[in-house]
N, C-alpha and C positions, 0 to 999 in steps of 0.2 A: 556804352559798356566798355570797360577796360579791354584793350586788344590782347594783352598777355593772358588775361583770364579767359577771354573768348576762344583763344587758340587752343586751350586745354579741353574744351568741350567736345563731345562726340558730335558727329553729323546730325544724329537724331535730336540731341539736346538743342543744337543750333536751330534746327527746323522748328522745334516747339517754341523757342523764344521768338522767332520771326513770325510764327502764326499768332502768338499771343499779342504781339505788337500790332498786328493788323486788326485783331478782333476788339481789343480794349480801346474804347474811344472815350475821351473826356466827356463827362456828363454835361449836358447843355444846361446853362443857368439862365433862368427866366427873370428879367427884372420886373419890378413892381408896376412899371408903366404898361408893360405887355399884359400882365394879369388884369390890371384895371380896365384896359381896353377890351379884353375878352369878356370880362364880367359885365361891362356895360352892354355888350352885344346880346346879353341874355334878355334885354328889353325888346329886341327886334320883333316887329309884328309877324314876320315870316317864320313859320315853324321850322322849316329846313335850315334857315340861316341860324336860328337859335341853336339848333342841334349841332351845327358846325362849330360854333363857339364853345358849346358844352364839351364836345369831343376833344377839342384842343386843351381845354382846361383839365379834362380828365387825364390827359397825357402828362400835363405839368404835375399833377398829383398834389401831395400834401402842401406844397408851397402856395397853392391857390386857395387852400381852405380858409384862412382868416378872412379873405375878401368875400368868399362865397357865404360863409357863416354870417358875416355882417349884413349882406344883402338879404339872406334868408330871414333874418330876425328883424330887420329894420327898414327894408325898402318899402316905399309907398306904392310901388308898381307891382301889382299882383302877378302879372305875367313873369316878371323877373324873379319873384319869390318862388313861384312854381318851378321855373327853370333851374333856380339855384338848388332846390331840393333834389331834383333829378340829376344835376351835375355832381352833387356831393356823393350820390350813389355811384357815379363813375369813378370818383376818386377813391372810394372804398377804404377810407381810413377811419377806424373806430373812435378816433379822437373826436369825431363829429357827433357821436351818439347823443350826448346830453343836449346839444343844440337842436338836433332833429326831434328829440322828445319834446323840447320846448315849442318847436314849430307845430308838432302834432297836437299839443294840448293848449296852445295859446293863440295860434293864428285864426283869424276870423273866416278865412276862406276854406271851404271844405276840400277843394282840389289841392291846396297847399298841404292840408292835413294828410290827404291820401298819398301825395308825392313823398312827404316825409316818412310815412309808414312804409312805402315801397323801398325807401333807402334804409330804414331801420332793419327791415326784414333780412337783408343780406348779411348782417353781422353775426348771425347765429347765436352761439352761447353768450357772447359778449353783450348781446342786447337783452337777455332774459331778465336780469335784475331791474333794468330800466323799465321794462314793460310791466313787471309786477308792481312797481311803484305806481304806475298809471292805473292799473286795475284795482289797486287797493284804495285809491283816492275817490271819495264820493262826489267830488265837485265837477267831474267831467261829464260830457254828454254821452248818450247811448252810442252815437257814431264813434266817438273817441274810444270808448270801451271796445266797440266792435273792431276798430282798426288795430288796437293793441292786441286783442285776442287773435285776430288774423295773423299778425306778425309772429305771435307765439306759435301758432299752428304751422306757419311757414318754417319756423326754426326747428320744430319738433324732432325730426330724425337726426338732426345735427347736434342736438343738445339733450339727449334722453335723460341723463342724470339730473340736470337742472329742472327739466319739465316734471319728472317724477317727484322731485322735492316740492315743486310748486303745487302738485296735485294733492299734497298733504296739508296745504294751507288751511287756516281757519277762516280765511276770507272767501266767501262764496264766489265772487267774481273771478278771483285768481284760480280757485279750485275748478270751477266749471270750464274756464278757458284752458287750463292745463290738461284736464281729462280729454277734452276735444283734441288738443294738440298731440296727444299720444298716438293718434291714428297711424301716421306714416311709420313711426317706430315699431308699432305692433304689427304692421303689415310685413315688416322686414325681419322681425325677431320674435320668437316665442318667449318673450320676457315674462317670467312668472311673477316678478314684483309688479310689473305693469298690469298684468291680469288681475292680481289681487286688489290693486288700487281701483280698477274699474268695477270689480265686484262690490267693493266697499262703497264706491260712489253711487252705485245703483240703489243702495239703501240709505243714502245720505239724508240728513235732516232737511237739507235744502231741496226744494222741488226742481230748481234750475239745474243743480248738480246732477240729480237723478235723471232728468231728461237728457242731458248731454251724454251721460254714461250709457243710457239705454240706446240712444241714437248711434253712439260709437259701436256698440255691440252688433248692431245690424249692418254696419259698414265693413266689418271684418269677416274673415272666414269663420265658419262655425267653431265656437269655443264651447265645449260641452257644459262647463260650469255656469255659463251665462243663461242657458236655456230655461232651467227651472225658475230662475229669478224673473226672466221676461214673462213667463207664463203666469207667475204669481202676481205680476203687476197689472194683469188684465182686469182685476177687480179693484184696483186702487181708486180712491175717491177723487183723484185729480183727473179730469178729462185729458189734460196734456200728457200725463204719464201713461194713461191707457192708450192714447193715440200713438205715442212714441213706441210703446211695447208692441202694439199690433203691427205697426209698420216694420219694425225690426224683425219680427217673426216672419212677416211676409217676404222681406228682402232675403232672409236666410232660407226661406221655403221649408220651415220646420213642420214636417208632416205630423209629428206627434203632438203638435199643439192644436190640431183641428178640432178635437173633441171639446177642449176647453174654450176655444174660440166660439164654437157653436153654442155652448152652454151659456157663456157670458153674453153673447149677442142677444139671446132671448130675453135677458133681463136689463139690457142696456137702455137707459132712458134718454140719453143725449142723442138727438137725431143725427148730428154730424159724425159723432163717434160710431153710431150704428152703421152708417154708410161705409165707414172705413173697415169695420168688422166684416161687412158683406163683401167688400173688395178683397180683403185678405183671405177669406174663406174660399172665394172663387179662385184666386191666384194659386194658393197653396194646394187646392184640390185638383188643379189641372193635371 
């Protein structure tokens, strides 16, 4: 710094400059050889050793992503692919999202799929549209749909507007997953739009959507507008809907449902559902 300029500064300004000089350090630059060495270490059979390599790569950050993504999608070593997905989670850069989705949907190893899902889930709203694409596609397995739905639920409270939009989808996979994903948001906020979406879903044409909405109703604090709908579902032709309704009423301990539970229990023909009726009547009546 120019001495003439520095002489004009106050003592406080000089102190601030000296402090800044001590704090600001040049960013460490990692060369490709270092990254390659660390990525290769993700093959190590020792879990703690792999974790050490992963943590170092996580600190390197985005610069390590190209090598990690290449390994995730192309390595023949399943242990390395699993570790790569977990390491990408440590890097936490949404640039990796399309590649994680590809691993979730294309990798033959279920652990890689789960590890990819764990990484996807941390990205919140940025992940929602990617997950919807998976849920809309009929070619994937039940496990892949389940992992995508889990990611959506994990995202829930951090992306309520995107989840509510998904809950209006015409695709039943997307709609049922989005309704379930509203749980955490509805625990935190008395969102009238979300309540109306769940009410509508409880009467949806899709049985799966109805079941998810009915289950959700039982997980929340009592919402008055849900209770008549739950009671009306006790006579539904679907045993799954009847079961979900009984369990939700039991979870909420809705005393005013006891009369209807006892009436419908008398005419119930499904032995398994009849037992659930009996359990609910006992629990609510206690």
